[in-house]
BALUMNU-654969 format. One line per 3 residues: for each residue y, z, x of C-alpha. Coordinates in Angstrom, 1 decimal. Layout:
residues N
Y,Z,X; ... .
***
This chain:
residues 343
-1.3,28.0,-8.9; -4.0,25.8,-10.6; -5.0,22.8,-8.6 .
-4.1,19.5,-10.2; -6.8,17.3,-11.8; -7.1,13.6,-11.4 .
-6.3,13.2,-15.1; -3.0,15.1,-14.8; 0.3,13.2,-15.0 .
2.7,13.5,-12.1; 6.3,12.5,-11.1; 7.1,9.8,-8.6 .
10.9,10.3,-8.3; 12.1,10.0,-11.8; 9.0,8.0,-12.9 .
6.2,9.7,-14.8; 2.8,8.4,-13.8; 0.1,9.1,-16.4 .
-2.7,10.1,-14.0; -3.5,10.5,-10.3; -5.8,7.5,-9.7 .
-4.2,4.3,-8.5; -5.2,0.8,-7.4; -4.2,0.1,-3.8 .
-2.6,-3.1,-2.7; -5.3,-5.6,-1.9; -4.2,-8.5,0.3 .
-4.9,-11.9,-1.3; -6.4,-10.2,-4.3; -4.0,-7.8,-6.1 .
-2.4,-10.1,-8.6; -1.5,-9.2,-12.2; -4.9,-9.6,-13.7 .
-6.7,-7.5,-11.0; -4.1,-4.8,-11.6; -4.5,-5.1,-15.4 .
-8.3,-4.8,-15.0; -7.9,-1.5,-13.1; -5.5,-0.2,-15.7 .
-7.8,-1.2,-18.6; -10.4,1.2,-17.1; -7.9,4.0,-16.5 .
-5.8,3.5,-13.4; -2.4,5.2,-13.8; -0.6,2.8,-11.5 .
-1.5,-0.3,-9.7; 0.1,-1.9,-6.6; 0.4,-5.6,-6.0 .
-0.9,-7.5,-3.0; 1.6,-7.5,-0.2; 4.4,-10.0,-0.6 .
6.7,-11.3,2.1; 10.3,-10.1,1.9; 11.3,-13.2,3.8 .
9.7,-15.5,1.2; 11.5,-13.6,-1.6; 14.8,-13.6,0.2 .
14.6,-17.4,0.7; 13.4,-18.0,-2.9; 10.0,-19.5,-2.1 .
8.8,-20.8,-5.5; 5.1,-19.8,-5.3; 6.0,-16.3,-4.1 .
8.7,-15.7,-6.7; 6.9,-17.2,-9.7; 3.2,-16.4,-8.9 .
3.0,-13.4,-6.6; 5.7,-11.4,-8.4; 4.3,-12.0,-11.8 .
4.2,-8.9,-13.9; 2.3,-9.4,-17.1; 3.5,-7.4,-20.2 .
-0.1,-6.2,-20.8; 0.1,-4.3,-17.5; 2.9,-2.1,-18.8 .
0.9,-0.7,-21.7; -1.0,1.5,-19.3; 1.5,2.7,-16.7 .
3.9,1.7,-13.9; 3.6,-1.5,-11.8; 4.4,-1.3,-8.1 .
5.2,-4.4,-6.0; 4.4,-4.1,-2.3; 6.7,-5.9,0.2 .
6.3,-6.4,3.9; 8.7,-7.4,6.6; 10.7,-6.2,9.6 .
14.2,-7.3,8.8; 16.3,-4.7,7.0; 18.7,-7.1,5.4 .
16.0,-9.4,4.1; 14.1,-6.3,2.8; 17.2,-5.1,1.0 .
17.5,-8.6,-0.6; 13.8,-8.7,-1.6; 13.9,-5.1,-3.0 .
16.9,-6.0,-5.2; 15.1,-9.1,-6.4; 11.9,-7.3,-7.2 .
13.7,-4.4,-8.9; 15.7,-6.9,-11.1; 12.4,-8.6,-11.9 .
11.1,-5.4,-13.5; 9.0,-3.6,-10.8; 8.8,0.1,-11.7 .
8.1,1.0,-8.0; 8.6,-0.8,-4.7; 6.1,-0.1,-1.9 .
6.7,-1.1,1.7; 3.7,-2.0,3.9; 3.8,-0.2,7.2 .
0.1,-0.1,7.7; -1.4,-3.6,7.7; -3.5,-3.9,10.9 .
-3.9,-7.7,10.7; -2.6,-9.3,14.0; -0.7,-12.2,12.3 .
1.3,-9.6,10.3; 1.8,-7.2,13.3; 3.0,-10.0,15.6 .
6.0,-10.6,13.3; 6.9,-6.9,13.8; 5.8,-6.0,10.2 .
2.9,-3.9,8.9; 1.5,-1.4,11.4; 3.7,-2.8,14.2 .
6.5,-0.7,12.6; 4.7,2.4,13.7; 5.8,1.5,17.3 .
9.4,1.0,16.3; 10.3,4.1,14.1; 14.0,3.4,14.1 .
13.5,-0.1,12.7; 10.9,1.3,10.2; 13.5,3.8,8.9 .
16.1,1.1,8.7; 13.7,-1.2,6.7; 12.9,1.6,4.3 .
16.5,2.6,3.8; 17.4,-1.0,3.1; 14.7,-1.1,0.4 .
15.9,2.1,-1.2; 19.4,0.6,-1.3; 18.2,-2.7,-2.7 .
16.1,-1.0,-5.3; 19.2,0.6,-6.8; 21.7,-2.2,-6.7 .
21.4,-3.5,-10.2; 19.6,-0.6,-12.0; 21.0,2.5,-13.6 .
18.0,4.3,-12.4; 16.8,3.0,-9.1; 13.1,2.0,-8.7 .
11.4,4.6,-6.4; 10.4,3.3,-3.0; 7.1,4.3,-1.4 .
5.7,3.5,2.0; 2.0,2.9,2.9; 1.2,4.1,6.4 .
-1.6,4.3,8.8; -2.0,7.5,10.9; -1.2,5.6,14.0 .
-1.8,2.5,16.0; -4.9,3.7,17.9; -7.3,6.7,18.0 .
-5.5,10.0,18.5; -2.1,8.5,17.8; -0.2,10.4,15.0 .
2.9,8.3,15.0; 2.4,7.6,11.2; 2.4,11.4,10.5 .
5.7,11.7,12.4; 7.2,8.6,10.8; 6.3,9.8,7.3 .
8.7,12.7,7.7; 11.5,10.5,8.9; 11.1,8.1,6.1 .
11.5,10.8,3.5; 14.3,12.7,5.3; 16.3,9.7,6.6 .
15.5,6.8,4.3; 15.1,8.5,0.9; 11.5,7.3,0.4 .
10.0,8.9,-2.8; 6.4,9.2,-1.6; 4.0,8.2,1.2 .
0.7,6.5,0.7; -1.3,7.7,3.7; -4.4,6.0,5.2 .
-5.6,8.5,7.9; -7.3,6.0,10.1; -5.6,4.1,13.0 .
-4.7,0.5,12.7; -7.0,-0.3,15.6; -10.2,0.5,13.6 .
-9.1,-1.4,10.5; -11.6,0.0,7.8; -14.2,1.4,10.2 .
-14.7,5.0,11.2; -14.1,8.2,9.3; -10.7,8.9,7.9 .
-9.0,12.0,9.2; -8.6,13.9,5.9; -7.6,17.0,7.9 .
-4.5,15.2,9.1; -3.8,14.0,5.6; -3.9,17.6,4.5 .
-1.4,18.6,7.2; 0.9,15.9,5.9; 0.6,17.2,2.3 .
1.5,20.7,3.5; 4.5,19.6,5.6; 6.0,16.7,3.7 .
8.6,17.4,1.0; 7.4,14.5,-1.1; 4.2,13.4,-2.7 .
1.4,12.1,-0.5; -1.0,9.5,-2.0; -4.3,9.5,-0.2 .
-6.1,6.2,0.6; -8.8,5.1,2.9; -12.6,5.4,2.6 .
-12.6,6.3,-1.1; -15.5,4.2,-2.2; -17.4,6.4,-4.7 .
-16.4,9.0,-7.3; -17.9,12.0,-5.5; -16.1,11.2,-2.2 .
-12.8,10.6,-4.1; -13.1,14.0,-5.8; -13.9,15.8,-2.5 .
-11.1,14.2,-0.6; -8.6,14.8,-3.3; -9.5,18.5,-3.5 .
-9.7,18.9,0.3; -6.3,17.4,1.1; -4.3,18.5,-1.9 .
-2.8,15.0,-2.2; -0.7,14.2,-5.2; -2.9,11.2,-6.0 .
-5.6,8.9,-4.7; -5.5,5.2,-4.2; -8.7,3.1,-4.5 .
-9.0,-0.1,-2.5; -12.1,-1.9,-1.5; -14.3,0.5,-3.5 .
-12.7,-0.9,-6.6; -13.4,-4.6,-5.9; -15.5,-5.8,-8.8 .
-16.0,-2.2,-9.8; -13.4,-1.1,-12.3; -16.0,1.3,-13.7 .
-15.1,3.6,-10.8; -11.8,4.3,-12.6; -13.6,5.1,-15.8 .
-16.0,7.4,-13.9; -13.0,9.4,-12.4; -10.8,9.5,-15.4 .
-12.9,9.1,-18.5; -16.1,10.9,-17.5; -18.3,7.8,-17.4 .
-21.6,8.7,-15.7; -23.7,5.5,-16.0; -23.7,2.4,-13.9 .
-22.5,-0.7,-15.7; -25.2,-2.7,-17.4; -25.8,-6.3,-16.3 .
-24.2,-7.5,-19.6; -21.1,-5.4,-18.9; -20.8,-6.9,-15.4 .
-21.2,-10.4,-16.7; -18.7,-9.9,-19.5; -16.1,-8.5,-17.0 .
-16.6,-11.4,-14.7; -16.1,-13.8,-17.7; -12.8,-12.0,-18.4 .
-11.8,-12.4,-14.8; -12.5,-16.1,-14.8; -10.4,-16.5,-18.0 .
-7.5,-14.7,-16.4; -7.8,-16.7,-13.2; -7.5,-19.9,-15.1 .
-4.5,-18.5,-17.0; -2.9,-17.6,-13.7; -3.7,-20.6,-11.5 .
-5.0,-23.4,-13.6; -8.7,-24.4,-13.5; -8.8,-26.4,-10.2 .
-7.2,-23.7,-8.1; -9.1,-20.9,-10.0; -12.4,-22.6,-9.2 .
-11.7,-22.2,-5.5; -10.0,-18.8,-5.8; -12.8,-17.1,-7.7 .
-15.4,-17.7,-4.9; -14.2,-14.6,-3.2; -14.7,-12.6,-6.5 .
-18.3,-13.6,-7.3; -20.0,-11.5,-4.6; -18.4,-8.3,-5.8 .
-19.9,-8.8,-9.3; -23.3,-10.3,-8.4; -24.2,-7.4,-6.3 .
-23.8,-5.2,-9.4; -26.3,-7.2,-11.4; -29.2,-5.5,-9.6 .
-31.2,-8.7,-9.2; -34.1,-9.1,-6.8; -32.8,-9.9,-3.3 .
-34.0,-13.5,-3.4; -32.5,-14.2,-6.9; -29.2,-12.5,-6.0 .
-29.0,-14.6,-2.8; -29.7,-17.8,-4.7; -27.1,-17.0,-7.4 .
-24.5,-16.2,-4.8; -25.1,-19.4,-2.9; -25.0,-21.5,-6.1 .
-21.8,-19.9,-7.2; -20.2,-20.7,-3.9; -21.2,-24.3,-4.2 .
-20.1,-24.7,-7.8; -17.3,-27.3,-8.0; -16.3,-26.6,-11.5 .
-15.9,-23.4,-13.6; -18.2,-24.9,-16.2; -20.9,-25.0,-13.6 .
-20.2,-21.4,-12.5; -20.2,-20.2,-16.1; -23.5,-22.1,-16.6 .
-25.1,-20.3,-13.7; -23.9,-17.0,-15.0; -25.0,-17.9,-18.5 .
-28.5,-18.7,-17.3; -28.6,-15.4,-15.5; -27.5,-13.7,-18.7 .
-30.4,-15.3,-20.6; -32.8,-14.2,-17.8; -31.5,-10.7,-18.2 .
-32.0,-10.8,-22.0; -35.6,-12.1,-21.6; -36.5,-9.4,-19.1 .
-35.0,-6.6,-21.2 .
***
């Protein structure tokens, strides 16, 4: 049997996904325009930042109107997945029904977040220590996802390998989630919650999960460059790969994996993409909020301008101090002129 290519389509439940490279959920970042950006460069599916099932259940206005926004432009390129987190099965059922009715193609449940403020609520990676509750939460999401739809939205779960080094509770839980809760696929990050994003992912464990699980496994964790992505995909036999921090400010990674791009983005490409991001942030949040929000984005792009260290540091600091987007754009425009003069 011929091994799958990253460009091949695949089935997630009844849903056809156009290729095998996805954007992972990025906490505090993965809104509609970040997802749209990944898809513009080739991503076959994109997952939202994690959204509280409690906030959706209780109708929080910001959550329901802002964080659950799915832009029509996203749908041109492939499915949209909304990630939920929470520990209460009934609230998860309610949230999943709301999200499915709002048009999510896929619902993902976060059972891997290692952040203490999430775990202390019993959600995220804390569910690895309570597998019965984890199964109940996932089953409730599956039920909610099918309440008002002729074809239920597939439910996936994102898992860590365990809570600490040597712990394989995530591996075991993955099997229960598929067998007992009806989960359609597992997104597997083969590092423990204790190490967050440090250490080497255990791709051998991921390969064992691929071989033993009667459902697709989506590999994530440590996939920061194209060569590494291709190697891990081939070594594990995963159904798909999910890019996270390696894609921040770097949508060209999707083009490299899916469209054969071989060159680094030019400075002009980087600046144009950042301009596009600024426009989208204003559309999403309005200018005052976007001014503050974009400060987390600037470092991801400035590092790709390949400036001299002192110039890069000065631009970074100036952008962080910019109190208006006009000022930020002016700084970037001056940099663009400098690039043109030095070309």
